[in-house]
PDB file of N, H, CA, C and O in Angstrom:
ATOM      1  N   MET A   1      11.295 -10.323  -3.129  1.00  0.00           N
ATOM      2  CA  MET A   1      10.084 -10.150  -2.512  1.00  0.00           C
ATOM      3  C   MET A   1       9.466  -9.069  -3.820  1.00  0.00           C
ATOM      4  O   MET A   1      10.217  -8.270  -4.380  1.00  0.00           O
ATOM      5  N   LYS A   2       8.156  -9.194  -4.135  1.00  0.00           N
ATOM      6  H   LYS A   2       7.546  -9.843  -3.680  1.00  0.00           H
ATOM      7  CA  LYS A   2       7.469  -8.325  -5.098  1.00  0.00           C
ATOM      8  C   LYS A   2       7.127  -6.855  -4.435  1.00  0.00           C
ATOM      9  O   LYS A   2       6.951  -6.755  -3.220  1.00  0.00           O
ATOM     10  N   ASN A   3       7.066  -6.006  -5.099  1.00  0.00           N
ATOM     11  H   ASN A   3       7.208  -6.087  -6.086  1.00  0.00           H
ATOM     12  CA  ASN A   3       6.425  -4.632  -4.859  1.00  0.00           C
ATOM     13  C   ASN A   3       7.102  -4.073  -3.567  1.00  0.00           C
ATOM     14  O   ASN A   3       6.473  -3.578  -2.632  1.00  0.00           O
ATOM     15  N   MET A   4       8.509  -4.216  -3.626  1.00  0.00           N
ATOM     16  H   MET A   4       9.020  -4.619  -4.386  1.00  0.00           H
ATOM     17  CA  MET A   4       9.334  -3.632  -2.539  1.00  0.00           C
ATOM     18  C   MET A   4       9.245  -2.254  -2.518  1.00  0.00           C
ATOM     19  O   MET A   4       9.281  -1.659  -1.441  1.00  0.00           O
ATOM     20  N   ASP A   5       9.119  -1.595  -3.706  1.00  0.00           N
ATOM     21  H   ASP A   5       9.090  -2.078  -4.581  1.00  0.00           H
ATOM     22  CA  ASP A   5       8.812   0.056  -3.578  1.00  0.00           C
ATOM     23  C   ASP A   5       7.728   0.285  -2.698  1.00  0.00           C
ATOM     24  O   ASP A   5       7.894   1.073  -1.767  1.00  0.00           O
ATOM     25  N   ILE A   6       6.547  -0.337  -2.868  1.00  0.00           N
ATOM     26  H   ILE A   6       6.413  -0.977  -3.624  1.00  0.00           H
ATOM     27  CA  ILE A   6       5.296  -0.196  -2.032  1.00  0.00           C
ATOM     28  C   ILE A   6       5.767  -0.302  -0.617  1.00  0.00           C
ATOM     29  O   ILE A   6       5.703   0.679   0.125  1.00  0.00           O
ATOM     30  N   ARG A   7       6.240  -1.455  -0.211  1.00  0.00           N
ATOM     31  H   ARG A   7       6.292  -2.251  -0.813  1.00  0.00           H
ATOM     32  CA  ARG A   7       6.584  -1.975   1.173  1.00  0.00           C
ATOM     33  C   ARG A   7       7.373  -0.920   1.562  1.00  0.00           C
ATOM     34  O   ARG A   7       6.838  -0.230   2.430  1.00  0.00           O
ATOM     35  N   LEU A   8       8.639  -0.506   1.156  1.00  0.00           N
ATOM     36  H   LEU A   8       9.073  -1.067   0.451  1.00  0.00           H
ATOM     37  CA  LEU A   8       9.555   0.405   1.623  1.00  0.00           C
ATOM     38  C   LEU A   8       8.869   1.698   1.795  1.00  0.00           C
ATOM     39  O   LEU A   8       8.848   2.207   2.916  1.00  0.00           O
ATOM     40  N   ALA A   9       8.268   2.318   0.726  1.00  0.00           N
ATOM     41  H   ALA A   9       8.285   1.905  -0.185  1.00  0.00           H
ATOM     42  CA  ALA A   9       7.369   3.608   0.969  1.00  0.00           C
ATOM     43  C   ALA A   9       6.536   3.647   2.084  1.00  0.00           C
ATOM     44  O   ALA A   9       6.594   4.642   2.806  1.00  0.00           O
ATOM     45  N   ALA A  10       5.634   2.576   2.400  1.00  0.00           N
ATOM     46  H   ALA A  10       5.587   1.767   1.813  1.00  0.00           H
ATOM     47  CA  ALA A  10       4.816   2.533   3.530  1.00  0.00           C
ATOM     48  C   ALA A  10       5.721   2.386   4.892  1.00  0.00           C
ATOM     49  O   ALA A  10       5.326   2.974   5.899  1.00  0.00           O
ATOM     50  N   ALA A  11       6.637   1.799   4.930  1.00  0.00           N
ATOM     51  H   ALA A  11       6.958   1.322   4.112  1.00  0.00           H
ATOM     52  CA  ALA A  11       7.360   1.633   6.061  1.00  0.00           C
ATOM     53  C   ALA A  11       8.134   2.875   6.490  1.00  0.00           C
ATOM     54  O   ALA A  11       8.230   3.223   7.667  1.00  0.00           O
ATOM     55  N   SER A  12       8.699   3.543   5.424  1.00  0.00           N
ATOM     56  H   SER A  12       8.621   3.260   4.468  1.00  0.00           H
ATOM     57  CA  SER A  12       9.554   4.961   5.702  1.00  0.00           C
ATOM     58  C   SER A  12       8.462   6.099   6.071  1.00  0.00           C
ATOM     59  O   SER A  12       8.745   7.128   6.685  1.00  0.00           O
ATOM     60  N   SER A  13       7.307   5.794   5.653  1.00  0.00           N
ATOM     61  H   SER A  13       7.077   4.958   5.155  1.00  0.00           H
ATOM     62  CA  SER A  13       6.045   6.818   6.165  1.00  0.00           C
ATOM     63  C   SER A  13       5.377   6.545   7.406  1.00  0.00           C
ATOM     64  O   SER A  13       4.600   7.320   7.964  1.00  0.00           O
ATOM     65  N   GLY A  14       5.776   5.205   7.882  1.00  0.00           N
ATOM     66  H   GLY A  14       6.408   4.576   7.429  1.00  0.00           H
ATOM     67  CA  GLY A  14       4.937   5.077   9.162  1.00  0.00           C
ATOM     68  C   GLY A  14       3.540   4.475   8.956  1.00  0.00           C
ATOM     69  O   GLY A  14       2.765   4.374   9.907  1.00  0.00           O
ATOM     70  N   VAL A  15       3.198   4.054   7.651  1.00  0.00           N
ATOM     71  H   VAL A  15       3.828   4.135   6.878  1.00  0.00           H
ATOM     72  CA  VAL A  15       2.028   3.531   7.180  1.00  0.00           C
ATOM     73  C   VAL A  15       1.841   1.901   7.243  1.00  0.00           C
ATOM     74  O   VAL A  15       2.635   1.179   6.640  1.00  0.00           O
ATOM     75  N   LYS A  16       0.937   1.450   7.872  1.00  0.00           N
ATOM     76  H   LYS A  16       0.292   2.036   8.362  1.00  0.00           H
ATOM     77  CA  LYS A  16       0.677   0.001   7.872  1.00  0.00           C
ATOM     78  C   LYS A  16      -0.017  -0.563   6.608  1.00  0.00           C
ATOM     79  O   LYS A  16      -0.912   0.050   6.027  1.00  0.00           O
ATOM     80  N   LEU A  17       0.429  -1.708   6.239  1.00  0.00           N
ATOM     81  H   LEU A  17       1.156  -2.206   6.711  1.00  0.00           H
ATOM     82  CA  LEU A  17      -0.280  -2.245   4.951  1.00  0.00           C
ATOM     83  C   LEU A  17      -1.705  -2.310   5.304  1.00  0.00           C
ATOM     84  O   LEU A  17      -2.500  -2.096   4.389  1.00  0.00           O
ATOM     85  N   TRP A  18      -2.210  -2.598   6.598  1.00  0.00           N
ATOM     86  H   TRP A  18      -1.564  -2.772   7.342  1.00  0.00           H
ATOM     87  CA  TRP A  18      -3.665  -2.761   6.825  1.00  0.00           C
ATOM     88  C   TRP A  18      -4.283  -1.437   6.490  1.00  0.00           C
ATOM     89  O   TRP A  18      -5.401  -1.360   5.981  1.00  0.00           O
ATOM     90  N   GLN A  19      -3.534  -0.386   6.784  1.00  0.00           N
ATOM     91  H   GLN A  19      -2.626  -0.449   7.197  1.00  0.00           H
ATOM     92  CA  GLN A  19      -4.231   0.995   6.581  1.00  0.00           C
ATOM     93  C   GLN A  19      -4.615   1.267   4.992  1.00  0.00           C
ATOM     94  O   GLN A  19      -5.640   1.744   4.504  1.00  0.00           O
ATOM     95  N   ILE A  20      -3.468   0.808   4.409  1.00  0.00           N
ATOM     96  H   ILE A  20      -2.636   0.420   4.806  1.00  0.00           H
ATOM     97  CA  ILE A  20      -3.493   0.794   2.838  1.00  0.00           C
ATOM     98  C   ILE A  20      -4.671   0.132   2.323  1.00  0.00           C
ATOM     99  O   ILE A  20      -5.444   0.676   1.535  1.00  0.00           O
ATOM    100  N   ALA A  21      -4.830  -1.256   2.851  1.00  0.00           N
ATOM    101  H   ALA A  21      -4.202  -1.698   3.491  1.00  0.00           H
ATOM    102  CA  ALA A  21      -5.962  -2.151   2.514  1.00  0.00           C
ATOM    103  C   ALA A  21      -7.380  -1.608   2.867  1.00  0.00           C
ATOM    104  O   ALA A  21      -8.399  -1.755   2.192  1.00  0.00           O
ATOM    105  N   ASP A  22      -7.254  -0.959   4.040  1.00  0.00           N
ATOM    106  H   ASP A  22      -6.427  -0.839   4.589  1.00  0.00           H
ATOM    107  CA  ASP A  22      -8.620  -0.159   4.333  1.00  0.00           C
ATOM    108  C   ASP A  22      -8.971   0.961   3.535  1.00  0.00           C
ATOM    109  O   ASP A  22     -10.145   1.255   3.311  1.00  0.00           O
ATOM    110  N   ALA A  23      -7.991   1.601   3.095  1.00  0.00           N
ATOM    111  H   ALA A  23      -7.037   1.362   3.278  1.00  0.00           H
ATOM    112  CA  ALA A  23      -8.268   2.846   2.101  1.00  0.00           C
ATOM    113  C   ALA A  23      -8.889   2.203   0.775  1.00  0.00           C
ATOM    114  O   ALA A  23      -9.891   2.683   0.244  1.00  0.00           O
ATOM    115  N   LEU A  24      -8.297   1.210   0.336  1.00  0.00           N
ATOM    116  H   LEU A  24      -7.483   0.820   0.767  1.00  0.00           H
ATOM    117  CA  LEU A  24      -8.741   0.609  -0.921  1.00  0.00           C
ATOM    118  C   LEU A  24      -9.994  -0.348  -0.699  1.00  0.00           C
ATOM    119  O   LEU A  24     -10.469  -0.981  -1.642  1.00  0.00           O
ATOM    120  N   GLY A  25     -10.434  -0.414   0.408  1.00  0.00           N
ATOM    121  H   GLY A  25     -10.049   0.099   1.174  1.00  0.00           H
ATOM    122  CA  GLY A  25     -11.581  -1.122   0.639  1.00  0.00           C
ATOM    123  C   GLY A  25     -11.610  -2.724   0.633  1.00  0.00           C
ATOM    124  O   GLY A  25     -12.498  -3.459   0.202  1.00  0.00           O
ATOM    125  N   MET A  26     -10.513  -3.024   1.172  1.00  0.00           N
ATOM    126  H   MET A  26      -9.791  -2.427   1.522  1.00  0.00           H
ATOM    127  CA  MET A  26     -10.159  -4.479   1.044  1.00  0.00           C
ATOM    128  C   MET A  26      -9.620  -5.001   2.415  1.00  0.00           C
ATOM    129  O   MET A  26      -9.208  -4.231   3.282  1.00  0.00           O
ATOM    130  N   THR A  27      -9.650  -6.295   2.546  1.00  0.00           N
ATOM    131  H   THR A  27      -9.985  -6.920   1.842  1.00  0.00           H
ATOM    132  CA  THR A  27      -9.009  -6.726   3.928  1.00  0.00           C
ATOM    133  C   THR A  27      -7.521  -6.664   3.718  1.00  0.00           C
ATOM    134  O   THR A  27      -6.945  -6.521   2.640  1.00  0.00           O
ATOM    135  N   ASP A  28      -6.952  -6.802   4.986  1.00  0.00           N
ATOM    136  H   ASP A  28      -7.420  -6.918   5.862  1.00  0.00           H
ATOM    137  CA  ASP A  28      -5.341  -6.689   5.077  1.00  0.00           C
ATOM    138  C   ASP A  28      -4.901  -8.005   4.373  1.00  0.00           C
ATOM    139  O   ASP A  28      -4.029  -7.934   3.507  1.00  0.00           O
ATOM    140  N   GLY A  29      -5.451  -9.188   4.694  1.00  0.00           N
ATOM    141  H   GLY A  29      -6.159  -9.246   5.398  1.00  0.00           H
ATOM    142  CA  GLY A  29      -5.132 -10.538   4.053  1.00  0.00           C
ATOM    143  C   GLY A  29      -5.033 -10.407   2.345  1.00  0.00           C
ATOM    144  O   GLY A  29      -4.121 -10.828   1.632  1.00  0.00           O
ATOM    145  N   ASN A  30      -6.298  -9.669   1.923  1.00  0.00           N
ATOM    146  H   ASN A  30      -7.038  -9.328   2.502  1.00  0.00           H
ATOM    147  CA  ASN A  30      -6.431  -9.749   0.415  1.00  0.00           C
ATOM    148  C   ASN A  30      -5.349  -8.755   0.003  1.00  0.00           C
ATOM    149  O   ASN A  30      -4.691  -8.966  -1.016  1.00  0.00           O
ATOM    150  N   PHE A  31      -5.170  -7.808   0.672  1.00  0.00           N
ATOM    151  H   PHE A  31      -5.705  -7.637   1.499  1.00  0.00           H
ATOM    152  CA  PHE A  31      -3.864  -6.714  -0.080  1.00  0.00           C
ATOM    153  C   PHE A  31      -2.712  -7.445   0.044  1.00  0.00           C
ATOM    154  O   PHE A  31      -1.883  -7.398  -0.865  1.00  0.00           O
ATOM    155  N   SER A  32      -2.473  -8.296   1.288  1.00  0.00           N
ATOM    156  H   SER A  32      -3.146  -8.334   2.026  1.00  0.00           H
ATOM    157  CA  SER A  32      -1.130  -8.797   1.219  1.00  0.00           C
ATOM    158  C   SER A  32      -0.977  -9.950   0.063  1.00  0.00           C
ATOM    159  O   SER A  32       0.045 -10.107  -0.605  1.00  0.00           O
ATOM    160  N   ARG A  33      -2.107 -10.685  -0.047  1.00  0.00           N
ATOM    161  H   ARG A  33      -2.938 -10.558   0.496  1.00  0.00           H
ATOM    162  CA  ARG A  33      -1.931 -11.629  -1.060  1.00  0.00           C
ATOM    163  C   ARG A  33      -1.672 -10.804  -2.596  1.00  0.00           C
ATOM    164  O   ARG A  33      -0.929 -11.259  -3.466  1.00  0.00           O
ATOM    165  N   LYS A  34      -2.290  -9.767  -2.700  1.00  0.00           N
ATOM    166  H   LYS A  34      -2.894  -9.397  -1.993  1.00  0.00           H
ATOM    167  CA  LYS A  34      -2.146  -8.861  -3.908  1.00  0.00           C
ATOM    168  C   LYS A  34      -0.770  -8.578  -4.079  1.00  0.00           C
ATOM    169  O   LYS A  34      -0.291  -8.680  -5.209  1.00  0.00           O
ATOM    170  N   LEU A  35       0.014  -8.200  -3.016  1.00  0.00           N
ATOM    171  H   LEU A  35      -0.375  -8.118  -2.098  1.00  0.00           H
ATOM    172  CA  LEU A  35       1.320  -7.959  -3.326  1.00  0.00           C
ATOM    173  C   LEU A  35       2.427  -8.822  -3.618  1.00  0.00           C
ATOM    174  O   LEU A  35       3.594  -8.475  -3.798  1.00  0.00           O
ATOM    175  N   ARG A  36       1.866 -10.175  -3.655  1.00  0.00           N
ATOM    176  H   ARG A  36       0.918 -10.456  -3.509  1.00  0.00           H
ATOM    177  CA  ARG A  36       2.765 -11.147  -3.987  1.00  0.00           C
ATOM    178  C   ARG A  36       3.059 -11.244  -5.537  1.00  0.00           C
ATOM    179  O   ARG A  36       3.965 -11.918  -6.026  1.00  0.00           O
ATOM    180  N   LYS A  37       2.305 -10.597  -6.117  1.00  0.00           N
ATOM    181  H   LYS A  37       1.569 -10.050  -5.719  1.00  0.00           H
ATOM    182  CA  LYS A  37       2.737 -10.444  -7.663  1.00  0.00           C
ATOM    183  C   LYS A  37       2.823  -8.931  -8.008  1.00  0.00           C
ATOM    184  O   LYS A  37       1.996  -8.113  -7.605  1.00  0.00           O
ATOM    185  N   GLU A  38       3.829  -8.647  -8.739  1.00  0.00           N
ATOM    186  H   GLU A  38       4.501  -9.312  -9.066  1.00  0.00           H
ATOM    187  CA  GLU A  38       4.245  -7.313  -9.013  1.00  0.00           C
ATOM    188  C   GLU A  38       3.105  -6.608  -9.657  1.00  0.00           C
ATOM    189  O   GLU A  38       2.487  -7.167 -10.564  1.00  0.00           O
ATOM    190  N   LEU A  39       2.771  -5.357  -9.226  1.00  0.00           N
ATOM    191  H   LEU A  39       3.273  -4.903  -8.490  1.00  0.00           H
ATOM    192  CA  LEU A  39       1.304  -4.693  -9.584  1.00  0.00           C
ATOM    193  C   LEU A  39       1.803  -3.912 -10.813  1.00  0.00           C
ATOM    194  O   LEU A  39       2.998  -3.738 -11.053  1.00  0.00           O
ATOM    195  N   PRO A  40       0.662  -3.397 -11.666  1.00  0.00           N
ATOM    196  CA  PRO A  40       1.049  -2.397 -12.733  1.00  0.00           C
ATOM    197  C   PRO A  40       1.126  -1.174 -12.193  1.00  0.00           C
ATOM    198  O   PRO A  40       0.617  -0.981 -11.089  1.00  0.00           O
ATOM    199  N   GLN A  41       1.789  -0.125 -12.898  1.00  0.00           N
ATOM    200  H   GLN A  41       2.202  -0.282 -13.795  1.00  0.00           H
ATOM    201  CA  GLN A  41       2.322   0.935 -12.527  1.00  0.00           C
ATOM    202  C   GLN A  41       0.953   1.805 -12.092  1.00  0.00           C
ATOM    203  O   GLN A  41       0.988   2.524 -11.094  1.00  0.00           O
ATOM    204  N   GLU A  42      -0.085   1.704 -12.800  1.00  0.00           N
ATOM    205  H   GLU A  42      -0.114   1.120 -13.611  1.00  0.00           H
ATOM    206  CA  GLU A  42      -1.275   2.582 -12.465  1.00  0.00           C
ATOM    207  C   GLU A  42      -1.912   2.081 -11.176  1.00  0.00           C
ATOM    208  O   GLU A  42      -2.616   2.850 -10.520  1.00  0.00           O
ATOM    209  N   GLU A  43      -1.720   0.950 -10.820  1.00  0.00           N
ATOM    210  H   GLU A  43      -1.148   0.326 -11.353  1.00  0.00           H
ATOM    211  CA  GLU A  43      -2.298   0.685  -9.446  1.00  0.00           C
ATOM    212  C   GLU A  43      -1.315   0.986  -8.385  1.00  0.00           C
ATOM    213  O   GLU A  43      -1.665   1.267  -7.239  1.00  0.00           O
ATOM    214  N   LYS A  44       0.024   0.920  -8.805  1.00  0.00           N
ATOM    215  H   LYS A  44       0.308   0.691  -9.736  1.00  0.00           H
ATOM    216  CA  LYS A  44       1.117   1.386  -7.577  1.00  0.00           C
ATOM    217  C   LYS A  44       0.795   2.913  -7.551  1.00  0.00           C
ATOM    218  O   LYS A  44       0.857   3.315  -6.389  1.00  0.00           O
ATOM    219  N   ALA A  45       0.500   3.816  -8.361  1.00  0.00           N
ATOM    220  H   ALA A  45       0.450   3.489  -9.305  1.00  0.00           H
ATOM    221  CA  ALA A  45       0.383   5.195  -8.450  1.00  0.00           C
ATOM    222  C   ALA A  45      -0.578   5.464  -7.421  1.00  0.00           C
ATOM    223  O   ALA A  45      -0.410   6.293  -6.526  1.00  0.00           O
ATOM    224  N   LYS A  46      -1.820   4.578  -7.606  1.00  0.00           N
ATOM    225  H   LYS A  46      -1.957   3.905  -8.332  1.00  0.00           H
ATOM    226  CA  LYS A  46      -2.848   4.772  -6.693  1.00  0.00           C
ATOM    227  C   LYS A  46      -2.453   4.549  -5.212  1.00  0.00           C
ATOM    228  O   LYS A  46      -2.866   5.328  -4.353  1.00  0.00           O
ATOM    229  N   ILE A  47      -1.731   3.593  -4.928  1.00  0.00           N
ATOM    230  H   ILE A  47      -1.395   2.960  -5.626  1.00  0.00           H
ATOM    231  CA  ILE A  47      -1.286   3.019  -3.589  1.00  0.00           C
ATOM    232  C   ILE A  47      -0.213   3.893  -3.103  1.00  0.00           C
ATOM    233  O   ILE A  47      -0.043   3.974  -1.887  1.00  0.00           O
ATOM    234  N   PHE A  48       0.612   4.630  -3.995  1.00  0.00           N
ATOM    235  H   PHE A  48       0.475   4.564  -4.983  1.00  0.00           H
ATOM    236  CA  PHE A  48       1.499   5.603  -3.548  1.00  0.00           C
ATOM    237  C   PHE A  48       0.826   6.699  -3.074  1.00  0.00           C
ATOM    238  O   PHE A  48       1.269   7.265  -2.074  1.00  0.00           O
ATOM    239  N   ALA A  49      -0.224   7.123  -3.645  1.00  0.00           N
ATOM    240  H   ALA A  49      -0.584   6.663  -4.457  1.00  0.00           H
ATOM    241  CA  ALA A  49      -1.155   8.382  -3.321  1.00  0.00           C
ATOM    242  C   ALA A  49      -1.867   8.110  -2.092  1.00  0.00           C
ATOM    243  O   ALA A  49      -2.301   9.098  -1.499  1.00  0.00           O
ATOM    244  N   ILE A  50      -2.086   6.898  -1.561  1.00  0.00           N
ATOM    245  H   ILE A  50      -1.733   6.096  -2.043  1.00  0.00           H
ATOM    246  CA  ILE A  50      -2.726   6.546  -0.378  1.00  0.00           C
ATOM    247  C   ILE A  50      -1.636   6.779   0.696  1.00  0.00           C
ATOM    248  O   ILE A  50      -1.756   7.472   1.706  1.00  0.00           O
ATOM    249  N   ILE A  51      -0.581   6.095   0.308  1.00  0.00           N
ATOM    250  H   ILE A  51      -0.484   5.532  -0.513  1.00  0.00           H
ATOM    251  CA  ILE A  51       0.442   6.208   1.518  1.00  0.00           C
ATOM    252  C   ILE A  51       0.961   7.788   1.703  1.00  0.00           C
ATOM    253  O   ILE A  51       1.536   8.070   2.754  1.00  0.00           O
ATOM    254  N   GLU A  52       0.796   8.630   0.873  1.00  0.00           N
ATOM    255  H   GLU A  52       0.328   8.401   0.019  1.00  0.00           H
ATOM    256  CA  GLU A  52       1.118   9.954   1.181  1.00  0.00           C
ATOM    257  C   GLU A  52      -0.020  10.621   2.027  1.00  0.00           C
ATOM    258  O   GLU A  52       0.145  11.460   2.912  1.00  0.00           O
ATOM    259  N   LYS A  53      -1.263  10.064   1.569  1.00  0.00           N
ATOM    260  H   LYS A  53      -1.397   9.382   0.850  1.00  0.00           H
ATOM    261  CA  LYS A  53      -2.314  10.794   2.339  1.00  0.00           C
ATOM    262  C   LYS A  53      -2.583  10.283   3.699  1.00  0.00           C
ATOM    263  O   LYS A  53      -3.082  11.000   4.566  1.00  0.00           O
ATOM    264  N   ILE A  54      -2.255   9.041   3.893  1.00  0.00           N
ATOM    265  H   ILE A  54      -1.850   8.459   3.188  1.00  0.00           H
ATOM    266  CA  ILE A  54      -2.487   8.466   5.284  1.00  0.00           C
ATOM    267  C   ILE A  54      -1.732   9.407   6.553  1.00  0.00           C
ATOM    268  O   ILE A  54      -2.355   9.756   7.555  1.00  0.00           O
ATOM    269  N   PRO A  55      -0.637   9.659   6.365  1.00  0.00           N
ATOM    270  CA  PRO A  55       0.261  10.160   7.678  1.00  0.00           C
ATOM    271  C   PRO A  55      -0.602  11.727   7.823  1.00  0.00           C
ATOM    272  O   PRO A  55      -0.623  12.256   8.935  1.00  0.00           O
ATOM    273  N   MET A  56      -1.202  12.319   6.803  1.00  0.00           N
ATOM    274  H   MET A  56      -1.185  11.890   5.900  1.00  0.00           H
ATOM    275  CA  MET A  56      -1.758  13.580   7.140  1.00  0.00           C
ATOM    276  C   MET A  56      -3.035  13.416   7.741  1.00  0.00           C
ATOM    277  O   MET A  56      -3.517  14.374   8.346  1.00  0.00           O
ATOM    278  N   GLU A  57      -3.637  12.368   7.665  1.00  0.00           N
ATOM    279  H   GLU A  57      -3.246  11.590   7.174  1.00  0.00           H
ATOM    280  CA  GLU A  57      -5.136  12.337   8.274  1.00  0.00           C
ATOM    281  C   GLU A  57      -4.983  11.976   9.761  1.00  0.00           C
ATOM    282  O   GLU A  57      -5.836  12.353  10.563  1.00  0.00           O
ATOM    283  N   GLY A  58      -3.931  11.263  10.145  1.00  0.00           N
ATOM    284  H   GLY A  58      -3.237  10.956   9.493  1.00  0.00           H
ATOM    285  CA  GLY A  58      -3.640  11.015  11.512  1.00  0.00           C
ATOM    286  C   GLY A  58      -2.963  11.990  12.192  1.00  0.00           C
ATOM    287  O   GLY A  58      -2.682  11.832  13.380  1.00  0.00           O
TER     288      GLY A  58
END
């Protein structure tokens, strides 16, 4: 499975993939399809920042 680091970071933080998609301004279906191919490091860094931020908001 691709982007396991993103998936594991989200799961361990209690963040759902749909929450990340919402923060990126896309649907959860589009985000899930995006995760099918390994993402570049710059994009992963943006997603990891979102994963860190979401639990603080809720």
